[in-house]
N, C-alpha and C positions, 0 to 999 in steps of 0.2 A: 668685895674681893680684896684680900690682903696682897699687897705688892711688895716684893723685895727689890731694892734699887741697885744692889751690887751683886755681880756674879762672883763665884768663887775664884780663887787663884788658879785652881786646876782648870776650870772652864776657860779662863782668860789665857792661860798658857797654851792650852790645846788650840784655842782660837787663833792665837798669834801665829802658831805653826801653820794653821790652815791659810791664814792671810799671806804668810811668806811663800807658801807653796803656790797660791794663786798669783801672787806678784811675779814669781818666777815665770809662770806661764804667759804673763802679759807682755814679756819682752819679745824682741825680734828673734826669729830663728826657731829651730826645733829643740824641744827639751826632752831628753830621754828619761822615762819613768822606769826604774828597775822593776822587774817582775815580782821581786820579793818585798817591795816597798809597802809599808802599811802606816797610815796616819794614826790608826787607832789600835795600839798594842793591847794585848789581852791582860787587863789588870783586874779581872774578876767581874762579877755581876752583883754589885752591892745593891741594897734596898733603901729607899727613902719613901716615907708615906705621910699622908695627911688626909683629913676629912673635910668635906664640904656638905652643905645642906641646900637642896633644891626645893623651892616651893612649887605648888601645882603649876604646870605649864611654864616652869622656869627654864632658862637656858644660861649656861655659864661658859664664857670663852676666856681663855687665859693663855699667857705666854709661858711656856714651860721653864724658861730660864729664870723667871721670877718666882714661879710656883715651886720650883725645885732648883734652887740656886747652886747646889753643890755638884751635881753630876753633869758630865759632858754630853753623853748620848746613850741611848738604850731604847727600851720600850716601856709602855705604860698599861697597867690594868686598872680599870674602874669598875667597882661592883657595889650593889646596894647592901646596906647594913642597917641594923637596928641601933637604938641609942647606946647599947653596950658594945657596939662594934662587931656583933656577930653577923655573918653573911645571911641575907634573907632573900626570898623570892619576891621580886618586884619587877615584872617585865614591862618597864616603862622607859628604859634608857635608850637613847640614840646619840650619835655623835659624829664627829669628823675631825681630822687634823689637816692643817695646812703648813707646808714647809716653804719658807721664803729665804732665799739667799741673795743678800744685797751686794756681795762681791762678784759672784759669777752670774748674777742677774737672771735667776730663774725662780719659779714657784710652781708647786703642784699640791693637790689635795688627794686624800685617800680616806675611805671610811674605815672605822675600826671593825675588827672581827667580833660579831655579836653572838651571844649565847643566852637562850632562855633557861630559866630554872625548871627543874623537874617537879618540884613540889607545888602545893597550893600557895596562892598569894599570901605573903606575910610569914610563911613558915621558914624555919631555919634550914639552910641548905647543906650544912656540914653533917651529912648522914653518918659517916664513919667516925666522926669525932677527931680527925687528925689535924684540924686547924687549917687545912688546905682546900682550895677550890678544885674539885675533881670534875673533869669534863668527861663523864662516864655514863651519862644517861640516868643516873640516880640522883646526882646533885645538879649538874648542868648538862646541856646538850653535848654530844660527842664532837670530837674533831673529825675532819676528813682523813681518809686513809691515804689518798694520793692527791697531788695538786698538779694542775695543768695550766700552762701559759700559752695562749693561742698564737703568739707571734713574737719573734725577735728579729731585728735587722742586723745584718752582718757587722761585726764590731771592728773598730779601729784597733791597731796594734798598740805597742807601748810608746808611740810617738805622739806628742801633742804639737801641732803646727798651727799657731794662731793665724797664719797667713792663708791657710787652706781649710777653713772651718767646715766647709761642706763634707770633709772626710772625717769629722770628729764624731764618732759613735761610741760612747763609753757608758754602758748601762750596768746597773747593780742589782743584786738579789739580796733582799733582807731575809735572814733566817732567824726563827725564834724556836727555842726549845720549849715546848709546852707539854713536857712529859717527865723528865728525869731529874733536873735540878742542877745547881751550880757546880757540883762535883763531878759531872759527867761530860765527856767529850762525845758529841753526837755526829755520826757519819750519815750523810744523805746520799742516796743513789739518784742519778740523773739518766734519762734517756732523751737524746737531742736529735731532732729530725730536721733534715734539709727540705728544700721545696720539691724533691723528687723521691720522697718516701724512704730515703736512706737514713739509718739510725746509728747513732754513736753513743757510747756509754761513758759515764764519768762518775766521780764521787767527790764530796767535799766534807771536811770535818770542822766543826765549830763547837764553842762552849757557850751556852746560855743564849747569846744573841750576837749576831754579826751582820755586817753589810759588805758583801763581796762583789768585786768586779766579776762579771760572768766569764770574762776571759781568764780569770784566775781559777775558775772551776773547770773549764775545758777550752782547749784551742778550737774545738768544733764551733764555737760561737764567732770566731773571727771571719771577717770578710775574705781574707786571703785564703783560708782553708776551704771555705764553702765554694769559692770561685775556682780555685786551682787544683784542689785535691779531692773533689767529689764529682760524682756523675750528676751534677745539678742540671736543672732545666733552664737553659738560657732565655727562654721566652717568659719566665715567671719572675724576673727581677723587678725591683721597684726603683726606677731611676738609676739602674746599674748596680744597685745593692742587692745582695742575696738575702733571702729570708728563711725562717724556719720556725719551729715551735718546740716546746720541751715539756716533759713531765718529771716529777720528782717526789720522793717519799723517804721517810726515815728508815734507815737500814739497821743500825745498831747504836746503842749508847753504852759507854764504858766508864766506870769509876774505878777506884782502887779496890773496891769491895764487891762490885756487882756488874753484871752485864744484862742489858735489857734489849730484846729483839724488837724490831719494828716500832721504834719510839715515835710518839706523836710530835709532829713539828708543824710549823706554818711558815709561809714565805710570801713575799710581795716583790714583784718585779718592778723596778724603777727604771724606766726607759729614758735615755738621754740622747738627743740629736742636736749637736752644737750646744746652744744655750737654752734649748727647749727640753723640758722634762715632764713626763707624765707617769702616773702609777695607778694601779687598780688591783683589787683583790683577784686572785686566780680562780679558775673553775675548780670544782671539787668532785672527787669520786670516792665512793665507799665511806665507811666510818671506822673509827678506832677510839680507844680511850685516851685521855690526856689528863694532865695535872698542871696546875699553875706553880711551877718552880718549887718542888719539895726541897727540904733542907737537910736531907740525910744522904750519906754516901751509898745507901741501899735504894734510893729512890722512894717513890710513894709506897705506902704500906700495902696497896693492892697489887703491886707488880710481882710479888713473890711467885704467884701461880702462872705468870706469863700471859701475854695477850697478843693476838695477831689481828690485823685489820679484817673487816668483813665487807662483802660486796652489797651492803645495804644501800638504800637510796640516801644520797647526801642530805645533810641538814639544810633547810631553807634559810638563807641569810637575808640580811637587810630588813629585819623586823625588830621592833623594840625588844630589848632583853634586860636581864638582871646583871649581866657581866659583859664588859666591853674590853677588847684588847687592841690598843693602838700600836701599830707595828714599829713606830720609830718616833723618838723625840731627839732633837739635835740642838744643843745649847752652845755650840762652838761660836766664837766671835765671827760675825758676818752672816750668821744664819739664825733664823727664828722659827720656832714651831708653835703654831697657834692651835690649841686643843679646845674643842667645844663638846660639852655634854649637856643633854637636854632631857628634862623630865616631861614626858608626854601625857602624864596622868592629869586630868582636869581637876581632881579633888584630893590627891594624896601627896603629902610632902615626903620627900625622899632624902635620906642621908646616904652619902656615897663615900667610899674609901678609895682614894687615889694611891696606888702603889707603883712607884717608879723603880725599875730595875735597870741598872746601867753601869757605865764606867766613869771614873773620876778624872780622866784626862791623861795627858802624855807624861808619864814618869813621875807624877805627883801623888 
């Protein structure tokens, strides 16, 4: 495995900001975090790619900051290709990513989103010849139409108090545009339920990829709202904390030239309680088409006729596939992302294409 020993200036600069932010939290007293504060400004969703070869039964684990030394954070797509770099059907890939934060002292793992190819083994998957990976049932399996997260715990407000850590609940939702492309702003609809079946609606808009605090999506995630402003069930708290669940799906994606209804998205809920963090893929409902980041202001060439989700049985996940989507890599100073990809075939060598899509850091 080729190793790069130096991170980019952009990653280091963004990492220093993360360290300064963490250092501020480590002092005494309460630190106010403005509601509009963002560590990761929207600097686009640039692409960095490279190829690797996996022999039969081979596994490759790598640190993304060395494998992709330029970008600060984003998401990763890995898919099987032939010697010419054309995407092919080879349903043998599995993987996992681990995030390790040495400053805030937490780690968690999450599986990638896996897709089987529609064609026979070894066949080219680019059926429509547009050079993109279409998650449409003709090239790869479809996306879910709706995503469901079975639990969240009432979140802390904008105050971080290191002397009262039992009250620190700040979780995030990773959102990925798997439909429209870097020229589109995608709006996501949310239905948020408390522990007494009351429902609250909200929406959030992002471009390409983002990691949002759930309290920035809606105040309905806050402990104070759930406890004091709803008809919650006082007998169903967890150690005094209110709980709930939520569902979400793509509502609309807009560029300067096109509007796409019901766009395909994916999301991963990263739950944080004090210095403990956990994440898992959501439950899924229905199916709809998706596309791996088209490069046109009109979106993918198949979107002209429009498409809405269908109430079909969801795709079965956690099986070897030809294409894997890792929800997040983070190369900021103090955090490492370890990505693993494994070829489960006992007799077939696989060439795989790593495509990182992400941001280059804070203001650089």
